[in-house]
C-alpha positions as CSV (number, residue, x, y, z in Angstrom):
1,X,-30.9,43.0,1.1
2,X,-29.3,39.9,-0.6
3,X,-29.5,36.5,1.1
4,X,-26.3,35.3,2.8
5,X,-24.5,32.6,0.7
6,X,-24.2,29.3,2.5
7,X,-20.7,28.5,3.5
8,X,-18.9,25.1,3.4
9,X,-15.4,24.2,4.6
10,X,-13.9,21.1,3.1
11,X,-10.9,19.2,4.5
12,X,-8.9,16.1,3.8
13,X,-5.5,15.3,2.5
14,X,-2.3,13.2,2.6
15,X,-3.1,11.2,-0.5
16,X,-5.1,12.0,-3.7
17,X,-7.7,9.6,-2.5
18,X,-8.5,12.0,0.3
19,X,-8.8,14.9,-2.1
20,X,-10.4,13.8,-5.4
21,X,-13.8,13.0,-4.0
22,X,-13.9,16.6,-2.6
23,X,-13.0,17.9,-6.0
24,X,-15.8,15.8,-7.5
25,X,-18.3,17.7,-5.3
26,X,-17.2,21.2,-6.3
27,X,-19.2,21.7,-9.5
28,X,-22.5,20.9,-7.8
29,X,-21.6,23.0,-4.7
30,X,-20.8,25.9,-7.1
31,X,-24.1,25.4,-9.0
32,X,-25.9,25.8,-5.6
33,X,-24.0,29.0,-4.9
34,X,-22.0,27.8,-1.9
35,X,-19.0,29.8,-0.7
36,X,-16.3,27.2,-0.5
37,X,-13.0,27.2,1.3
38,X,-10.5,24.3,2.0
39,X,-8.4,23.6,5.1
40,X,-5.5,21.2,4.5
41,X,-1.9,20.7,5.6
42,X,0.7,23.3,4.9
43,X,2.6,21.4,2.2
44,X,0.5,18.3,1.5
45,X,-0.6,17.0,-2.0
46,X,-4.0,18.6,-1.4
47,X,-2.5,22.1,-1.5
48,X,-1.7,22.2,-5.3
49,X,-4.8,20.0,-6.2
50,X,-7.2,22.4,-4.5
51,X,-5.5,25.6,-5.6
52,X,-5.8,24.4,-9.2
53,X,-9.6,24.4,-8.6
54,X,-9.5,28.2,-7.7
55,X,-10.6,27.4,-4.2
56,X,-9.4,29.4,-1.2
57,X,-6.9,27.3,0.6
58,X,-5.7,27.5,4.2
59,X,-2.8,25.4,5.6
60,X,-2.6,24.2,9.2
61,X,-0.2,22.0,11.1
62,X,-0.9,18.3,11.2
63,X,0.7,15.2,12.7
64,X,0.4,11.5,12.0
65,X,-1.0,9.0,14.5
66,X,1.2,5.9,14.4
67,X,0.7,2.4,15.9
68,X,4.5,1.8,15.9
69,X,7.3,3.4,17.8
70,X,8.7,6.6,16.4
71,X,10.3,9.6,18.1
72,X,7.8,11.7,16.1
73,X,5.1,10.2,18.3
74,X,6.5,12.6,21.0
75,X,6.4,15.7,18.8
76,X,3.4,15.2,16.5
77,X,0.8,15.6,19.2
78,X,2.0,19.2,19.6
79,X,1.6,19.7,15.8
80,X,-2.0,18.4,16.1
81,X,-2.7,20.7,19.0
82,X,-1.3,23.7,17.0
83,X,-3.4,22.6,14.0
84,X,-6.5,22.4,16.2
85,X,-5.9,26.0,17.4
86,X,-5.3,27.2,13.9
87,X,-8.4,25.5,12.5
88,X,-10.5,26.8,15.4
89,X,-9.4,30.4,14.7
90,X,-10.2,29.9,10.9
91,X,-13.6,28.4,11.6
92,X,-14.5,31.3,14.0
93,X,-13.5,33.8,11.3
94,X,-15.3,32.1,8.4
95,X,-18.4,30.9,10.2
96,X,-19.2,27.9,7.9
97,X,-22.6,26.3,7.9
98,X,-21.1,22.9,7.5
99,X,-17.7,21.1,7.4
100,X,-17.2,18.2,5.0
101,X,-14.3,15.9,5.7
102,X,-12.8,13.3,3.4
103,X,-10.3,12.1,6.0
104,X,-6.6,11.9,6.3
105,X,-4.6,13.1,9.3
106,X,-5.0,16.8,8.5
107,X,-8.7,16.4,8.9
108,X,-8.6,15.5,12.5
109,X,-7.7,19.0,14.0
110,X,-10.3,20.6,11.6
111,X,-13.1,18.2,12.6
112,X,-12.3,18.4,16.3
113,X,-12.3,22.2,16.1
114,X,-15.7,22.2,14.2
115,X,-17.2,19.9,16.8
116,X,-16.0,22.2,19.6
117,X,-17.7,25.1,17.9
118,X,-20.9,23.2,17.3
119,X,-20.6,23.3,13.5
120,X,-22.2,20.3,11.8
121,X,-19.6,17.9,10.4
122,X,-20.2,15.4,7.6
123,X,-17.4,12.7,7.2
124,X,-16.9,10.5,4.2
125,X,-15.2,7.1,4.7
126,X,-13.8,5.6,1.5
127,X,-12.6,2.2,2.8
128,X,-14.4,-0.7,4.2
129,X,-13.1,-0.2,7.7
130,X,-12.5,3.4,8.9
131,X,-8.8,4.4,9.1
132,X,-7.3,5.7,12.3
133,X,-7.8,9.3,11.5
134,X,-11.5,8.9,10.7
135,X,-12.0,6.7,13.8
136,X,-10.9,9.7,15.9
137,X,-12.7,12.3,13.9
138,X,-16.0,10.4,13.7
139,X,-16.6,11.1,17.4
140,X,-17.4,14.7,16.3
141,X,-19.5,13.8,13.2
142,X,-23.1,14.7,12.6
143,X,-23.4,12.3,9.6
144,X,-21.0,9.6,8.3
145,X,-21.1,8.7,4.6
146,X,-19.9,5.2,3.7
147,X,-18.7,3.8,0.4
148,X,-19.5,0.2,1.2
149,X,-22.5,-1.3,2.8
150,X,-20.3,-3.4,5.1
151,X,-19.0,-0.2,6.7
152,X,-22.3,0.7,8.2
153,X,-21.9,-1.8,11.0
154,X,-18.7,0.0,12.2
155,X,-20.5,3.3,12.7
156,X,-22.8,3.9,15.7
157,X,-26.4,4.8,14.9
158,X,-26.1,8.2,16.6
159,X,-23.7,9.3,13.9
160,X,-26.4,8.6,11.2
161,X,-24.4,6.5,8.8
162,X,-25.6,6.6,5.2
163,X,-24.5,4.5,2.3
164,X,-23.6,6.9,-0.5
165,X,-20.7,5.4,-2.5
166,X,-17.8,7.6,-3.5
167,X,-18.2,10.9,-5.5
168,X,-16.8,10.6,-9.0
169,X,-15.8,13.5,-11.2
170,X,-18.5,14.3,-13.7
171,X,-16.0,14.9,-16.4
172,X,-15.4,11.1,-16.5
173,X,-19.0,10.8,-17.9
174,X,-18.1,13.0,-20.9
175,X,-15.5,10.6,-22.4
176,X,-15.6,9.8,-26.1
177,X,-14.8,6.3,-27.5
178,X,-14.0,7.9,-30.9
179,X,-11.5,10.3,-29.2
180,X,-10.0,7.3,-27.3
181,X,-9.4,5.4,-30.6
182,X,-8.0,8.6,-32.2
183,X,-5.6,9.1,-29.3
184,X,-4.4,5.5,-29.1
185,X,-4.5,4.9,-32.9
186,X,-6.2,1.6,-32.1
187,X,-8.9,0.4,-34.5
188,X,-12.4,-0.1,-33.3
189,X,-12.8,-3.6,-34.9
190,X,-12.2,-5.5,-31.7
191,X,-13.2,-5.0,-28.0
192,X,-10.7,-3.1,-25.9
193,X,-9.2,-4.0,-22.5
194,X,-7.8,-1.2,-20.4
195,X,-5.1,-2.6,-18.0
196,X,-4.1,-0.4,-15.1
197,X,-1.4,-1.5,-12.7
198,X,-1.6,1.5,-10.3
199,X,0.7,4.5,-10.1
200,X,3.7,2.4,-9.2
201,X,2.8,-0.4,-11.5
202,X,2.2,-4.1,-10.7
203,X,5.1,-6.2,-11.9
204,X,3.3,-9.6,-11.6
205,X,0.3,-8.2,-13.7
206,X,2.6,-6.7,-16.3
207,X,4.6,-9.9,-16.7
208,X,1.5,-12.1,-17.0
209,X,-0.1,-9.7,-19.5
210,X,3.0,-9.7,-21.7
211,X,3.1,-13.5,-21.5
212,X,-0.5,-13.5,-22.9
213,X,-0.2,-10.8,-25.5
214,X,-0.3,-13.1,-28.5
215,X,-3.4,-14.9,-27.3
216,X,-5.2,-11.7,-26.1
217,X,-4.5,-9.7,-29.2
218,X,-6.3,-12.2,-31.4
219,X,-9.6,-11.1,-29.8
220,X,-8.9,-7.7,-28.1
221,X,-7.1,-4.4,-28.3
222,X,-5.0,-3.7,-25.2
223,X,-4.4,-0.3,-23.6
224,X,-1.8,-0.8,-20.9
225,X,-1.1,1.9,-18.2
226,X,2.2,0.7,-16.8
227,X,3.2,3.2,-14.1
228,X,6.2,5.4,-13.9
229,X,9.3,4.0,-15.5
230,X,7.6,0.6,-16.0
231,X,7.0,0.8,-19.8
232,X,8.9,-2.0,-21.7
233,X,9.9,-0.6,-25.1
234,X,10.3,-4.1,-26.4
235,X,6.6,-4.2,-26.9
236,X,6.2,-0.9,-28.7
237,X,4.8,-1.1,-32.2
238,X,2.9,-4.4,-31.7
239,X,-0.4,-4.1,-33.6
240,X,-3.4,-3.8,-31.2
241,X,-1.2,-2.9,-28.1
242,X,-0.3,0.5,-26.7
243,X,1.4,1.3,-23.4
244,X,1.6,4.5,-21.4
245,X,3.3,5.3,-18.1
246,X,0.7,7.8,-17.1
247,X,-2.5,9.3,-18.5
248,X,-4.4,12.4,-17.3
249,X,-6.9,14.3,-19.3
250,X,-7.3,11.5,-21.9
251,X,-8.4,9.0,-19.2
252,X,-12.1,9.7,-19.7
253,X,-11.7,8.8,-23.4
254,X,-9.8,5.6,-22.6
255,X,-12.5,4.5,-20.2
256,X,-15.2,5.3,-22.8
257,X,-13.5,3.2,-25.5
258,X,-12.9,0.2,-23.1
259,X,-15.2,-2.8,-22.9
260,X,-13.4,-4.1,-19.8
261,X,-10.9,-3.0,-17.2
262,X,-8.2,-4.9,-15.3
263,X,-7.1,-2.8,-12.3
264,X,-6.0,-2.4,-8.7
265,X,-8.9,-2.0,-6.3
266,X,-8.5,1.5,-4.8
267,X,-11.9,2.9,-3.8
268,X,-11.9,5.8,-6.2
269,X,-10.9,3.7,-9.2
270,X,-13.5,1.0,-8.6
271,X,-16.3,3.5,-8.2
272,X,-15.4,5.0,-11.5
273,X,-15.9,1.6,-13.1
274,X,-19.2,1.2,-11.2
275,X,-20.4,4.6,-12.3
276,X,-19.4,4.0,-15.9
277,X,-20.7,0.4,-15.8
278,X,-17.4,-1.1,-16.9
279,X,-17.0,-4.9,-16.3
280,X,-13.7,-5.3,-14.4
281,X,-11.2,-7.8,-13.1
282,X,-9.7,-6.5,-9.8
283,X,-6.2,-7.3,-8.6
284,X,-6.0,-5.7,-5.1
285,X,-2.8,-4.5,-3.5
286,X,-1.7,-7.4,-1.3
287,X,-1.9,-7.2,2.5
288,X,1.9,-7.2,2.8
289,X,2.0,-3.9,0.9
290,X,-1.0,-2.2,2.6
291,X,-3.4,-2.4,5.5
292,X,-5.5,-4.7,3.4
293,X,-8.2,-2.2,2.4
294,X,-8.0,-3.0,-1.4
295,X,-8.6,-6.7,-0.6
296,X,-11.8,-5.8,1.3
297,X,-12.9,-3.3,-1.4
298,X,-12.4,-6.0,-4.1
299,X,-14.2,-8.7,-2.1
300,X,-17.2,-6.4,-1.5
301,X,-17.5,-5.6,-5.2
302,X,-17.2,-9.3,-6.1
303,X,-19.9,-10.1,-3.6
304,X,-22.2,-7.5,-5.1
305,X,-21.7,-8.9,-8.5
306,X,-19.8,-5.9,-9.9
307,X,-16.3,-7.5,-10.3
308,X,-14.2,-10.6,-10.4
309,X,-11.2,-10.8,-8.1
310,X,-7.8,-12.3,-8.9
311,X,-5.3,-12.0,-6.0
312,X,-1.8,-11.0,-6.9
313,X,-0.2,-14.1,-5.3
314,X,-2.4,-16.2,-7.7
315,X,-1.4,-14.4,-10.9
316,X,0.0,-16.6,-13.6
317,X,-0.3,-16.2,-17.4
318,X,-2.9,-18.9,-17.3
319,X,-5.0,-17.5,-14.4
320,X,-4.9,-14.0,-15.9
321,X,-6.1,-15.2,-19.3
322,X,-8.8,-17.4,-17.7
323,X,-10.1,-14.5,-15.5
324,X,-10.2,-12.0,-18.4
325,X,-12.1,-14.5,-20.5
326,X,-14.6,-15.1,-17.7
327,X,-15.3,-11.4,-17.1
328,X,-15.8,-10.8,-20.8
329,X,-18.1,-13.8,-21.3
330,X,-20.2,-12.5,-18.4
331,X,-20.0,-8.8,-19.1
332,X,-23.7,-8.3,-19.7
333,X,-24.4,-9.7,-16.2
334,X,-21.9,-7.4,-14.6
335,X,-23.3,-4.4,-16.4
336,X,-26.8,-5.3,-15.3
337,X,-25.7,-5.6,-11.7
338,X,-23.8,-2.3,-11.8
339,X,-26.8,-0.5,-13.3
340,X,-28.9,-1.5,-10.3
341,X,-26.4,-0.4,-7.7
342,X,-27.5,2.0,-4.9
343,X,-23.9,3.3,-4.7
344,X,-23.8,5.1,-8.1
345,X,-25.2,8.6,-7.4
346,X,-22.8,9.6,-4.6
347,X,-22.7,13.3,-5.5
348,X,-26.5,13.7,-5.4
349,X,-26.8,11.8,-2.1
350,X,-24.0,13.7,-0.4
351,X,-25.2,17.1,-1.6
352,X,-28.7,16.2,-0.1
353,X,-27.0,15.5,3.2
354,X,-25.0,18.7,3.1
355,X,-28.3,20.6,2.5
356,X,-30.0,18.7,5.3
357,X,-27.7,20.1,8.0
């Protein structure tokens, strides 16, 4: 009689940041012959991302927990309750050995149902301080994985917090610098800077970069990811400079060819730089546009010696050029610090924790 396959339910959604680390774990889970299913929201971004991975997907109701007044605060608790009952029914039917949650509001009813059914739950927290959804869900956790060492102090010892870092897709390790040069048509006679303004672009960064193009292009090639509708065609055709609104499958090659990265400070992105040992200048999303998590992420990486930080309100053509020159002059130190990081093998550490429960 064949041995029963181990079963794992994954959950998390609302943003790509709550899904991509789950996707990064899939190849190793498949290698270990896990039966994998996913519970997400009925129509969230996670639905299409997970179905593209040929994973069984189940949608449940979910509601948002708000700190501000909204009439939806009166209706969403009923959605959460319905999602809890739906998740409980699914978990009873599938009988998983473990639930792995990446967070987001849809994960709350799934984790609460798993806790009620005494199914071990592992939660991964990407940001420095747990978001509201994870603060609720952590009460049912068996183990909590953290991305940053500073987060450990926010998790009680009975939840067995473990510093793992963030899982990064293995395909990013297969990039080819030669393919990057072929795709961009940039020569390999100068170092390359990859400049990323985030999916919506960063206007202050773009303006300061363009103001410095003449000075930068004397020493570097520039690959500029502008964000949707942010490309300025006035700069097309300048030798040594290329711009794209969005890059998907070629991203691994652009990273491979780059000697340095200028970027926002989302947790997934900065852990890609850490894994690939790419010296970087981080320009976090300002507190006025977020809950401040990118600022904390960036400051943690600067404190660890992996990055230099330039705050958006401090960007000028002069400060951007000075910061880029500083990172490049100290790139060997940054690479050495990143090589010694305990946060680089997140997939291996998380798989060990899944096996342990």
